[in-house]
BALOBA-1460 file (C-alpha; in Angstrom, 3 decimals):
// residues 56
<rec num="1" residu="x" x="-24.714" y="5.241" z="-6.841"/>
<rec num="2" residu="x" x="-27.659" y="4.618" z="-4.773"/>
<rec num="3" residu="x" x="-31.359" y="6.198" z="-5.045"/>
<rec num="4" residu="x" x="-34.580" y="5.340" z="-3.441"/>
<rec num="5" residu="x" x="-37.917" y="5.187" z="-5.192"/>
<rec num="6" residu="x" x="-41.033" y="6.577" z="-3.100"/>
<rec num="7" residu="x" x="-44.544" y="7.414" z="-3.958"/>
<rec num="8" residu="x" x="-46.961" y="9.169" z="-1.940"/>
<rec num="9" residu="x" x="-50.251" y="7.610" z="-2.268"/>
<rec num="10" residu="x" x="-51.329" y="4.173" z="-1.327"/>
<rec num="11" residu="x" x="-52.949" y="3.658" z="-4.628"/>
<rec num="12" residu="x" x="-49.483" y="3.217" z="-6.185"/>
<rec num="13" residu="x" x="-47.208" y="0.440" z="-5.301"/>
<rec num="14" residu="x" x="-43.949" y="0.122" z="-5.627"/>
<rec num="15" residu="x" x="-42.910" y="-3.003" z="-6.849"/>
<rec num="16" residu="x" x="-39.873" y="-4.161" z="-5.088"/>
<rec num="17" residu="x" x="-36.916" y="-3.105" z="-3.216"/>
<rec num="18" residu="x" x="-37.920" y="1.265" z="-2.299"/>
<rec num="19" residu="x" x="-33.832" y="1.595" z="-2.560"/>
<rec num="20" residu="x" x="-31.672" y="0.951" z="-5.651"/>
<rec num="21" residu="x" x="-28.691" y="0.848" z="-6.917"/>
<rec num="22" residu="x" x="-26.974" y="1.668" z="-10.386"/>
<rec num="23" residu="x" x="-28.555" y="0.703" z="-13.778"/>
<rec num="24" residu="x" x="-31.819" y="-0.775" z="-12.553"/>
<rec num="25" residu="x" x="-35.298" y="-0.695" z="-13.462"/>
<rec num="26" residu="x" x="-38.623" y="0.336" z="-11.416"/>
<rec num="27" residu="x" x="-41.761" y="-0.317" z="-12.123"/>
<rec num="28" residu="x" x="-44.413" y="-0.204" z="-9.227"/>
<rec num="29" residu="x" x="-48.579" y="-0.820" z="-10.187"/>
<rec num="30" residu="x" x="-52.121" y="1.241" z="-10.246"/>
<rec num="31" residu="x" x="-54.583" y="0.650" z="-8.379"/>
<rec num="32" residu="x" x="-57.808" y="0.464" z="-9.949"/>
<rec num="33" residu="x" x="-59.847" y="4.163" z="-9.432"/>
<rec num="34" residu="x" x="-63.966" y="2.895" z="-9.112"/>
<rec num="35" residu="x" x="-63.946" y="7.005" z="-7.834"/>
<rec num="36" residu="x" x="-63.632" y="10.534" z="-8.518"/>
<rec num="37" residu="x" x="-59.937" y="11.833" z="-10.987"/>
<rec num="38" residu="x" x="-56.656" y="11.209" z="-8.511"/>
<rec num="39" residu="x" x="-53.188" y="13.113" z="-8.806"/>
<rec num="40" residu="x" x="-50.165" y="11.092" z="-6.940"/>
<rec num="41" residu="x" x="-46.471" y="11.407" z="-7.248"/>
<rec num="42" residu="x" x="-43.674" y="8.980" z="-7.770"/>
<rec num="43" residu="x" x="-40.415" y="9.967" z="-6.632"/>
<rec num="44" residu="x" x="-36.893" y="7.583" z="-7.946"/>
<rec num="45" residu="x" x="-33.420" y="9.501" z="-6.816"/>
<rec num="46" residu="x" x="-34.881" y="12.528" z="-5.974"/>
<rec num="47" residu="x" x="-36.859" y="13.675" z="-9.426"/>
<rec num="48" residu="x" x="-40.850" y="13.780" z="-8.885"/>
<rec num="49" residu="x" x="-43.153" y="12.056" z="-11.365"/>
<rec num="50" residu="x" x="-46.449" y="12.982" z="-11.352"/>
<rec num="51" residu="x" x="-49.613" y="10.619" z="-12.262"/>
<rec num="52" residu="x" x="-53.211" y="10.905" z="-12.933"/>
<rec num="53" residu="x" x="-56.101" y="8.379" z="-13.482"/>
<rec num="54" residu="x" x="-59.472" y="8.954" z="-13.664"/>
<rec num="55" residu="x" x="-61.898" y="6.869" z="-12.773"/>
<rec num="56" residu="x" x="-63.922" y="3.308" z="-14.648"/>
């Protein structure tokens, strides 16, 4: 089964391919946040996950 991985925020970076299939590992990196708290999402195979990050 093929699926896609997407982020709606530049500060959430998907590592590797954005189109995967079968049993796969999805990894991502969050950039440092020097300003106000922020919220973004990662969508994997149609399921959306919320990422909340406070400032440092």
